N, C-alpha and C positions, 0 to 999 in steps of 0.2 A: 785541491775542491775549492769552490766559489762560496763567498759569504751567504749569498744568498740562495745556494742551492744546500749548504751547511743548514742556514736556518730555518729551510722549509719542513727539511729532513726530520732535525733535533726537534723540530715544534711537532710534528705528526708522530713521532716516537713519546714527547711527554705526554701529548694528549692520551695517548693509549693506556700511557702508565698511569697517568691521575684516573682515568675510567676505572682500571684495574684495581689501582689503592682505594679507591671508592667502594669499588664491590666489595672488596676485602674486609674494608671497614664494617659493611652490612651483615658479613659474613662472621666475622668474629662477636658483634652484636646478637647474632640466631646462636653462636656458639655459647653465650654466655646465657643468653635465657634456658637454651637446653642443659646447660651446667646446672644453674639455680633452681629449675623445676624436675632437674632428672628424668631428663625425658631422652632416653638410649638410642632411638632412632631419630628424632630429633639431633641429638647430639652426633651420630651415625653421618646423617647428611651433611650435617655444617662442616666435620671434621673433612669427609669428601670435598666439598667445595671449597675449603681452605686451601686443601692439597692442590688443586686446580687452579687458584689464585696464587698458590706460593709459584707455582711451575709457571706459569703465564707472566710474572713479575721477572722471575728469573732469565723469559728468552727474551722477554721486552730489555731489562739491564743490558745482558750482553748485544744485544741492537746498536744500545746508546755507548756500548765501549768500542764497538765495530767503528762506529760513524765518527767516534771522539778521536780515534786511534790513524782512520784514514783523515781526518782533516787535521792532524798532528798535534793533538790533543793528549793527553796523559786521561787514563779513565777512572779516575778518579772525582771525587769531589771539586777538590779544586781546578781539574780540567776540566768539569761541566761549566764552571762558573769564567774560567778564562775562555772557554770557546762563546760561550754568549755573550760574553762581553765584546769577543772577536768580531759575531756575527749579526749581533743582536741590535738593528736602529731602533726599535722602537719600545722596548723592553717587554713585549709578549712572552718573550720564551722566560726573563727572567721571574715572571709573574708565576708563568706557570710549572718552572722551578720550586720553586719558593711553596707554591701550592701542592705540589709531589711530596718536599721534605714533609713537610706538617700534615698529610695523610701517613706517610708513612711512618712520625713519629706516634700517630693515632694510635695507627695500627700496633706499631712495637708496646705503648701501652696496653690496649687493649690485650694484646696475646699476653704480658705477662699476668695482667688483673686475671685472666681467665686461666692459666697455671696457677695461679692462689686460690683460686678458688676451685679447680682440682685436687690440687694439694689436701685443702680444708676436706672436701668431701672424700677423699682417700682415707686420712687419718678417722675421720666420725663410722666409716666402713671399717676401717680397722678397728676401732676400737666396741665395737657393736658386734662382731665374731669375736673378739677378746672375751667377751663377756657370756655371749653364747657357748662359747669354748670352755668357762667356767674357769677363765684366768682374771687376774688383774691386768685392767686393761696396761696400764703405763708404767705399770711395776718391773722393774730390770733388774738383774744380780748377776752376779759374775761367777762364769762354769768353773769348770776346776782348770781349763787351759787357758784362763782370763778373758773368754769370751763372753759376749754380754748374751742372757737368756730371758725369757719373761720367766713369770713366778707363775704357776700353774695354784687355784686354789683345790680347796679339795669338796667343794660343794659342787650338784650337779643343779643345774636350769633344770630341766625337766627330764623325764624318761619317755622314751617312744615306745 
């Protein structure tokens, strides 16, 4: 593959990856808002959009890997950077690559934060259910076989 052809094709893939990663950031922000607001319909929409973005990013990653292999480079980060060094005369690919890496890092950070928020919401719901069931929310005891069990209180919150 010639340098100019490689530069053009890699540039196109990187632009599409940047667009997709930027959309992913917006979806993750929407997911965060839905989680914080405990809005199930907004959360469902965000999760579906998140899945679509993840699939599209995987496909673009696969295309980039194929391009790198056809140009004689390894499909990893070092291969991308070597390929860019080889074919990019104006540093346009290098700046696109750095932008993509920054967006992907932002996606990772937002996804981790959303995971933490989801876990916090799950723990709150678990505690509320334990109270409604008449259980001590965080009391753990060991059963006869050594397994951890939750201690039940003898009080009932209400009768139906």
